[in-house]
N, CA, C and O of each residue as an XYZ file, in Angstrom:
412
protein
N      43.758    109.678     46.362
C      43.151    108.236     46.081
C      41.862    108.326     45.158
O      40.954    108.490     45.973
N      41.376    108.308     44.056
C      40.275    108.277     43.834
C      39.833    106.515     44.075
O      40.408    105.427     44.061
N      38.455    107.056     44.293
C      38.100    105.148     44.253
C      37.508    105.004     42.692
O      37.569    105.862     41.812
N      36.830    103.465     42.596
C      36.728    103.364     41.415
C      35.382    102.467     42.396
O      35.586    101.738     43.367
N      33.915    102.836     41.719
C      32.301    102.809     42.050
C      32.076    101.806     40.831
O      32.321    102.007     39.641
N      31.459    100.487     41.542
C      30.450    100.358     39.921
C      29.787     99.604     40.327
O      29.646     98.880     41.313
N      29.074    100.000     38.837
C      27.247     99.357     39.172
C      26.962     98.361     39.943
O      27.398     97.492     39.188
N      26.454     97.590     41.137
C      25.742     96.834     41.296
C      24.304     96.138     41.177
O      24.044     94.970     41.464
N      23.560     96.969     40.762
C      22.437     97.011     40.144
C      21.634     98.276     39.930
O      21.896     99.399     40.362
N      20.430     97.829     39.056
C      19.941     98.762     38.438
C      18.852     98.771     38.908
O      18.378     97.847     39.570
N      18.080    100.223     38.528
C      17.215    100.921     39.049
C      15.912    101.428     38.314
O      14.887    102.002     38.684
N      16.566    100.807     36.706
C      15.626    100.720     35.878
C      13.927     99.729     36.511
O      13.648     99.074     37.516
N      13.079    100.197     35.063
C      11.621     99.507     35.401
C      11.958     98.559     34.759
O      12.284     98.456     33.576
N      11.811     97.245     36.230
C      11.882     96.072     35.915
C      10.543     95.407     34.718
O       9.322     95.382     34.876
N      11.284     94.989     33.694
C      10.942     93.976     32.477
C       9.710     92.256     32.948
O       9.127     91.407     32.273
N       9.784     92.387     33.631
C       8.479     91.490     34.143
C       7.903     91.742     34.479
O       8.343     92.381     35.435
N       5.868     91.819     34.477
C       5.017     91.595     34.367
C       4.100     91.516     35.332
O       2.918     91.347     35.029
N       4.627     91.659     37.042
C       4.144     90.820     38.183
C       2.345     91.247     38.967
O       1.643     90.974     39.942
N       2.350     92.232     37.463
C       0.459     92.191     38.543
C      -0.370     91.073     38.256
O      -0.109     90.024     37.668
N      -0.962     91.308     38.552
C      -1.882     90.139     39.856
C      -2.706     90.041     38.491
O      -2.518     90.804     37.544
N      -3.852     88.776     38.512
C      -5.384     88.535     37.490
C      -5.996     89.353     38.356
O      -5.563     89.406     39.507
N      -7.484     90.403     37.834
C      -8.629     90.463     38.472
C      -9.274     89.513     39.069
O     -10.397     89.778     38.640
N      -9.431     88.538     39.784
C      -9.495     87.751     40.510
C      -8.771     87.193     41.210
O      -9.297     86.773     42.241
N      -7.706     86.994     41.082
C      -6.511     87.688     42.268
C      -6.950     88.634     43.281
O      -7.277     88.226     44.396
N      -6.983     89.940     42.961
C      -7.031     90.783     42.629
C      -8.279     90.724     44.213
O      -8.086     90.930     45.411
N      -9.371     90.386     43.504
C     -10.748     90.370     44.018
C     -11.251     89.549     45.102
O     -12.421     89.633     45.474
N     -10.062     88.433     45.834
C      -9.998     87.770     46.607
C      -9.384     88.546     47.454
O      -9.833     88.631     48.597
N      -8.542     89.076     47.175
C      -7.588     89.919     48.616
C      -8.498     90.738     48.815
O      -9.103     90.812     49.884
N      -8.698     91.403     47.899
C     -10.303     92.313     48.775
C     -10.933     92.023     49.217
O     -11.202     92.751     50.172
N     -11.671     90.974     49.098
C     -12.686     89.898     50.155
C     -11.641     89.806     51.521
O     -11.488     90.482     52.538
N     -11.214     88.964     51.126
C     -10.195     88.492     52.342
C      -9.962     89.691     53.376
O     -10.227     89.507     54.564
N      -9.435     91.001     52.894
C      -9.443     92.055     54.238
C     -10.949     92.388     54.351
O     -11.342     91.900     55.410
N     -12.033     93.063     53.655
C     -13.117     93.204     54.283
C     -13.840     92.079     54.644
O     -14.750     92.365     55.422
N     -13.756     90.712     54.319
C     -14.531     89.633     55.333
C     -13.470     89.401     56.452
O     -13.385     88.180     56.582
N     -12.614     90.035     57.328
C     -11.513     89.821     58.705
C     -10.544     88.976     58.398
O      -9.821     88.874     59.388
N      -9.939     87.935     57.021
C      -9.482     86.570     56.921
C      -7.814     87.453     57.139
O      -7.335     87.280     56.019
N      -6.955     88.103     57.791
C      -5.809     88.999     56.802
C      -5.438     88.890     59.150
O      -5.810     89.668     60.029
N      -4.993     88.189     59.199
C      -4.263     88.698     60.713
C      -3.027     88.222     60.962
O      -2.272     87.414     60.421
N      -3.004     88.894     61.882
C      -1.408     88.392     62.372
C      -1.695     87.297     63.718
O      -2.253     87.548     64.786
N      -0.897     85.581     63.075
C      -0.949     84.748     64.361
C       0.159     85.224     65.527
O       0.819     86.263     65.526
N       0.161     84.275     66.404
C       0.344     84.368     67.710
C       2.198     83.419     67.151
O       2.402     82.886     66.061
N       2.964     83.497     68.046
C       4.647     83.255     67.484
C       4.559     81.570     67.486
O       5.320     80.773     66.937
N       3.528     81.352     68.186
C       3.297     80.242     67.872
C       2.648     79.459     66.538
O       2.925     78.260     66.542
N       1.876     79.878     65.451
C       1.410     79.807     64.530
C      -0.699     80.190     64.929
O      -1.549     80.935     65.418
N      -0.480     79.334     64.434
C      -2.068     78.437     64.391
C      -2.220     76.936     64.722
O      -1.345     76.201     64.264
N      -3.168     76.399     65.424
C      -3.143     75.329     66.071
C      -4.202     74.335     64.491
O      -4.432     73.128     64.566
N      -4.436     74.783     63.860
C      -4.333     73.805     62.565
C      -3.025     74.107     61.089
O      -2.903     73.648     59.953
N      -2.445     74.871     61.728
C      -0.962     74.813     61.179
C      -0.305     73.603     61.501
O       0.481     73.003     60.768
N      -0.849     73.114     63.203
C       0.381     72.432     63.629
C      -0.127     71.676     63.506
O       0.746     70.810     63.565
N      -1.516     70.906     63.260
C      -1.670     70.242     63.249
C      -2.223     69.267     62.383
O      -2.913     68.253     62.498
N      -1.433     70.225     61.048
C      -1.059     69.394     59.604
C       0.266     69.050     59.404
O       0.739     68.154     58.705
N       0.902     70.021     60.227
C       2.135     69.897     60.922
C       2.443     68.508     60.679
O       2.847     67.858     59.715
N       2.042     68.216     62.147
C       2.221     66.683     63.300
C       1.315     65.710     62.213
O       1.141     64.596     62.707
N       0.867     65.816     61.229
C      -0.251     64.517     60.433
C       1.227     64.098     59.625
O       1.981     63.126     59.684
N       1.202     65.479     58.785
C       2.371     65.151     58.024
C       3.591     64.429     58.589
O       3.923     63.507     57.844
N       4.350     64.550     59.648
C       5.249     64.115     59.906
C       5.212     63.293     60.713
O       6.285     63.066     61.272
N       3.846     62.377     61.203
C       4.130     61.718     62.254
C       4.368     60.240     61.962
O       4.950     59.544     62.794
N       3.891     59.692     60.691
C       4.141     58.497     60.363
C       4.739     58.354     58.718
O       4.615     57.426     57.918
N       5.557     59.919     58.570
C       6.302     59.236     57.255
C       7.444     58.388     56.892
O       7.799     57.980     55.787
N       7.943     58.211     58.062
C       9.552     57.237     58.219
C       8.574     55.651     58.515
O       8.923     54.553     58.948
N       7.471     56.102     58.124
C       6.912     54.450     58.295
C       6.626     54.453     56.396
O       6.711     53.305     55.960
N       6.356     55.395     55.416
C       6.019     55.577     54.277
C       6.816     55.292     53.343
O       7.295     56.311     52.845
N       7.324     53.933     52.683
C       7.876     53.867     51.493
C       8.743     53.677     50.440
O       9.767     53.160     49.992
N       7.385     54.658     50.229
C       7.085     55.647     48.773
C       7.883     57.007     49.067
O       8.828     57.336     48.351
N       7.683     57.373     49.581
C       8.150     58.621     50.521
C       9.269     58.466     50.661
O      10.100     58.458     49.753
N       9.366     58.396     51.204
C      11.458     58.437     52.055
C      12.097     57.763     51.197
O      13.277     58.107     51.258
N      11.869     56.637     50.090
C      12.645     56.152     49.518
C      14.289     56.262     50.312
O      15.267     56.936     49.991
N      14.003     54.921     51.896
C      15.259     54.569     52.026
C      16.195     56.117     52.519
O      17.382     56.332     52.278
N      15.487     56.786     53.058
C      16.350     58.022     53.674
C      15.875     58.105     55.086
O      14.646     58.096     55.164
N      16.401     58.171     56.031
C      16.074     58.670     57.446
C      16.662     59.692     57.780
O      17.848     60.007     57.873
N      15.136     60.491     58.061
C      15.655     61.335     59.249
C      15.123     61.935     60.937
O      14.494     61.318     61.797
N      15.654     63.325     60.958
C      14.578     62.793     62.321
C      14.223     64.392     62.320
O      15.082     65.198     62.680
N      12.635     64.910     61.810
C      13.066     66.389     61.875
C      13.043     66.968     63.152
O      12.757     66.205     64.074
N      13.363     68.566     63.515
C      13.999     69.620     65.052
C      12.907     70.560     64.577
O      12.580     71.083     63.512
N      12.562     70.547     65.606
C      12.003     71.989     66.078
C      12.573     72.572     66.845
O      13.133     71.962     67.757
N      12.648     74.156     66.745
C      13.881     74.908     67.694
C      12.842     75.941     67.537
O      12.357     76.189     66.433
N      12.320     76.845     69.139
C      10.955     77.356     69.237
C      11.770     78.662     69.418
O      12.916     78.543     69.852
N      11.262     79.978     69.108
C      12.120     80.986     69.473
C      12.139     81.999     70.283
O      12.665     82.842     69.556
N      11.914     82.577     71.391
C      11.402     83.906     71.857
C      11.709     85.212     71.568
O      12.875     85.032     71.216
N      11.506     86.553     71.439
C      12.702     87.140     70.659
C      13.022     86.789     70.756
O      12.970     86.155     71.810
N      14.393     86.462     69.341
C      15.092     86.592     68.797
C      16.516     85.258     69.408
O      17.634     84.961     68.986
N      15.573     84.754     70.670
C      16.454     83.957     70.672
C      16.394     82.280     71.247
O      15.998     82.080     72.395
N      16.692     81.454     70.618
C      16.342     79.791     70.684
C      15.923     79.887     72.328
O      16.563     80.517     73.170
N      14.992     79.296     72.511
C      14.767     78.611     74.472
C      13.760     77.589     74.377
O      12.740     77.492     75.059
N      14.313     76.559     73.107
C      13.952     75.200     73.412
C      14.468     74.506     71.648
O      14.716     75.306     70.746
N      14.551     73.070     71.429
C      14.790     72.227     70.605
C      13.896     70.970     71.224
O      13.818     70.667     72.415
N      13.243     70.318     70.098
C      12.978     69.147     70.210
C      13.016     68.287     68.907
O      12.979     68.909     67.845
N      13.074     67.130     68.879
C      14.009     66.019     68.223
C      12.363     65.049     67.559
O      11.292     64.819     68.121
N      12.750     64.792     66.510
C      11.654     63.738     66.414
C      10.269     64.320     65.878
O      10.219     65.539     65.708
N       9.172     63.572     65.605
C       8.042     64.496     65.788
C       6.821     63.855     65.862
O       5.963     63.557     65.032
N       7.035     63.615     67.894
C       5.129     62.883     68.360
C       4.418     63.771     68.175
O       4.680     64.966     68.040
N       3.756     63.401     68.163
C       2.729     63.830     67.897
C       1.611     65.636     69.676
O       1.145     66.776     69.677
N       1.858     64.573     70.550
C       1.792     64.568     71.914
C       2.982     65.541     72.205
O       2.857     66.766     72.204
N       3.477     65.258     72.311
C       5.092     66.303     72.354
C       4.758     67.504     71.153
O       4.628     68.669     71.528
N       4.669     67.268     70.168
C       4.263     68.868     69.566
C       3.497     70.142     70.031
O       3.721     71.350     70.109
N       2.242     69.070     70.365
C       1.499     70.238     70.886
C       2.237     70.723     71.870
O       2.627     71.887     71.779
N       2.636     69.791     73.208
C       3.133     70.415     74.521
C       4.008     71.542     74.590
O       4.010     72.458     75.411
N       4.918     71.295     73.388
C       5.784     72.135     72.761
C       5.528     73.075     73.039
O       5.822     73.746     74.028
N       4.421     73.416     71.459
C       3.756     74.837     71.360
C       2.400     75.274     72.659
O       1.850     76.375     72.701
N       2.136     74.250     73.490
C       1.503     75.272     73.900
C       2.561     75.758     75.114
O       2.408     76.943     75.410
N       3.577     75.072     75.847
C       4.492     75.763     77.124
C       4.958     76.243     76.341
O       6.013     75.660     76.590
N       5.284     77.016     75.265
C       6.013     78.200     74.739
C       5.127     79.406     73.817
O       5.622     80.334     73.178
N       3.991     79.140     73.939
C       2.998     79.978     73.525
C       2.573     81.729     74.287
O       1.647     82.395     73.824
């Protein structure tokens, strides 16, 4: 039996220009030299966690934002690829406690 193989993708040079501006290149190089590039813990950074808490804390009380839509934020916590916890709601203290517990 002969198999028919169809080409599913092209490995030619892309036509899209993905080059960065000299300003962006320079900023990236400076960030590396000044030590701003690093991996964070699985829990992320405290700064990002606090920003998420501030954003989600009172969102249901902002009619211009919610447009009569109700929802419950759900946070899932994973360790080594397995879910270890789940939290419903966006209480700032509760979220900080869970992040601390699983970090």
